[in-house]
C-alpha positions as CSV (number, residue, x, y, z in Angstrom):
1,M,30.4,76.2,27.3
2,K,32.5,75.1,24.3
3,V,36.2,75.3,25.4
4,Y,39.3,74.8,23.3
5,A,43.0,75.0,23.9
6,R,45.7,76.9,22.0
7,V,49.1,75.2,22.5
8,S,52.5,76.8,21.7
9,I,56.1,76.5,22.5
10,G,56.9,79.6,24.6
11,S,55.5,82.8,23.3
12,N,56.2,81.9,19.7
13,T,52.8,82.3,17.9
14,E,54.2,80.6,14.8
15,T,54.2,77.3,16.8
16,E,50.6,77.7,18.0
17,K,48.1,74.8,17.4
18,R,44.5,74.5,18.4
19,T,42.4,71.6,19.6
20,P,38.8,71.2,18.6
21,A,36.2,72.7,21.0
22,D,35.0,70.2,23.7
23,K,31.2,70.4,23.2
24,H,30.3,67.9,25.9
25,G,32.6,68.7,29.0
26,E,30.9,72.0,30.0
27,I,32.9,73.2,33.0
28,N,35.2,70.1,32.9
29,P,36.5,70.1,29.3
30,A,38.7,67.1,28.1
31,W,40.5,66.3,24.9
32,N,42.1,63.2,23.6
33,F,44.0,65.1,20.9
34,M,47.7,64.6,19.9
35,M,49.9,67.5,18.7
36,R,53.4,67.0,17.4
37,Y,56.3,69.4,17.6
38,T,59.9,69.1,16.5
39,I,62.1,70.8,19.0
40,G,65.9,70.6,18.9
41,E,67.5,69.0,21.9
42,S,69.8,72.0,22.4
43,A,66.7,74.3,22.6
44,V,65.3,72.2,25.4
45,Q,68.6,71.9,27.3
46,L,70.0,75.5,26.8
47,Y,66.9,77.6,26.6
48,G,64.5,75.7,28.9
49,A,61.6,75.5,26.3
50,M,58.2,76.0,27.8
51,L,54.9,74.4,26.7
52,V,52.1,77.0,27.0
53,I,48.4,75.9,27.0
54,K,45.8,78.7,26.8
55,L,42.1,77.9,27.2
56,Y,39.4,79.8,25.4
57,C,35.6,79.7,25.4
58,K,34.2,79.7,21.9
59,R,31.5,82.4,21.5
60,K,29.6,84.0,18.6
61,L,30.7,87.5,19.7
62,G,34.4,86.6,20.0
63,D,36.2,84.0,21.9
64,R,36.9,84.6,25.6
65,Y,40.2,83.9,27.2
66,I,39.8,81.6,30.3
67,G,43.3,81.0,31.6
68,E,46.6,79.3,30.9
69,R,49.1,76.8,32.2
70,S,52.7,76.4,31.2
71,G,55.4,74.0,32.1
72,E,59.0,73.1,31.2
73,L,59.7,70.6,28.5
74,S,62.1,67.9,29.2
75,G,63.2,64.8,27.3
76,E,65.7,62.7,25.6
77,E,66.2,61.2,22.2
78,G,63.9,63.8,20.6
79,F,60.9,63.1,22.8
80,C,59.6,65.7,25.2
81,A,57.2,65.4,28.1
82,F,55.2,68.1,29.8
83,S,56.3,68.2,33.4
84,G,54.1,71.0,34.8
85,S,51.3,70.6,37.3
86,A,47.9,72.1,37.3
């Protein structure tokens, strides 16, 4: 199974970024992949910005949605940390 993740801020598809497919993890995919987003501090404080991670299985007949996880972003001085749990 070749699994990859699509990461976005909330439901905004314009912010979506994708990891490479994990070709070795099989049912336990893992990535060491950095993504950078610039998010205004007011957006985090006022609107409770969410980080959304959707997992897909890469297939020849179309990629298959596996599941997703989302969590609130929090941070200070322009840095945000994902604070959700699996």
